[in-house]
C-alpha distance (Angstrom), angle and dihedral (degrees) to the residues before:
residue distance angle dihedral
M1 . . .
Q2 3.90 . .
V3 3.79 128.3 .
V4 3.82 102.3 -177.2
V5 3.74 121.4 11.9
N6 3.78 106.4 -179.2
K7 3.76 142.2 -16.3
Q8 3.82 92.3 -82.6
T9 3.71 94.7 60.9
L10 3.79 132.9 55.2
N11 3.70 135.7 -178.3
L12 3.82 116.3 -104.9
T13 3.81 93.3 -110.2
H14 3.84 89.4 69.4
L15 3.85 92.4 67.1
Q16 3.74 118.6 94.2
K17 3.84 126.9 -141.2
G18 3.80 108.0 -65.2
E19 3.83 96.3 17.2
S20 3.79 122.8 116.5
G21 3.74 142.2 -166.0
V22 3.74 141.2 175.6
L23 3.80 117.2 -101.0
D24 3.82 111.4 -110.8
R25 3.81 100.4 177.8
L26 3.80 146.4 -34.3
D27 3.80 115.5 -113.8
L28 3.81 92.7 -167.6
P29 3.81 129.8 117.5
E30 3.83 110.9 -81.7
D31 3.83 97.7 -100.4
D32 3.78 93.0 47.5
A33 3.81 92.0 46.5
R34 3.82 91.6 48.9
R35 3.80 90.5 51.8
L36 3.84 92.1 53.5
M37 3.79 93.3 43.4
E38 3.80 88.8 54.4
L39 3.80 87.5 54.6
G40 3.86 91.1 53.9
F41 3.81 102.3 -90.2
V42 3.78 94.8 135.3
P43 3.78 130.4 147.3
G44 3.83 111.7 -85.2
E45 3.94 92.7 25.0
R46 3.82 117.2 127.4
I47 3.82 116.8 -118.9
R48 3.81 124.5 -166.3
V49 3.71 126.7 -169.4
L50 3.83 110.8 -129.5
K51 3.79 100.9 174.0
R52 3.79 139.0 4.5
V53 3.75 123.7 -159.2
L54 3.81 115.8 -159.1
G55 3.82 104.7 -103.6
G56 3.79 90.3 -12.0
P57 3.84 138.8 89.5
L58 3.84 127.4 -48.4
A59 3.75 120.8 -126.3
V60 3.84 107.4 -140.7
K61 3.83 136.4 179.2
V62 3.75 117.3 -136.7
G63 3.74 113.2 179.3
E64 3.72 105.9 -42.4
S65 3.82 95.5 -28.0
T66 3.83 131.0 89.5
F67 3.84 121.4 -143.8
A68 3.77 137.8 178.3
L69 3.79 111.5 -135.2
R70 3.82 122.2 -165.9
R71 3.78 113.2 -118.3
F72 3.77 93.9 -110.9
E73 3.79 92.5 51.0
A74 3.86 91.1 48.5
A75 3.86 89.4 52.4
L76 3.73 88.0 60.1
V77 3.83 97.4 51.6
S78 3.89 107.8 92.7
I79 3.77 114.4 -151.9
K80 3.79 137.3 177.1
P81 3.81 107.6 -131.7
E82 3.86 118.4 -124.1
């Protein structure tokens, strides 16, 4: 399981409110990754952080939908910053 692979990708927890990136890959167990992909978290999709709660979940926008991701899940979503 990887969180950050190289300098060109970050995990989603590194983005601040209002920042966005393009999903590179999901470093989650297969069942969890499949669940997020069914919700629209697919490589190439733009993700924007709407709200951050200190030590808590992140509210993110993917496509036209808004989701709350637990911090540990967001840490396993690799993105390329815009």
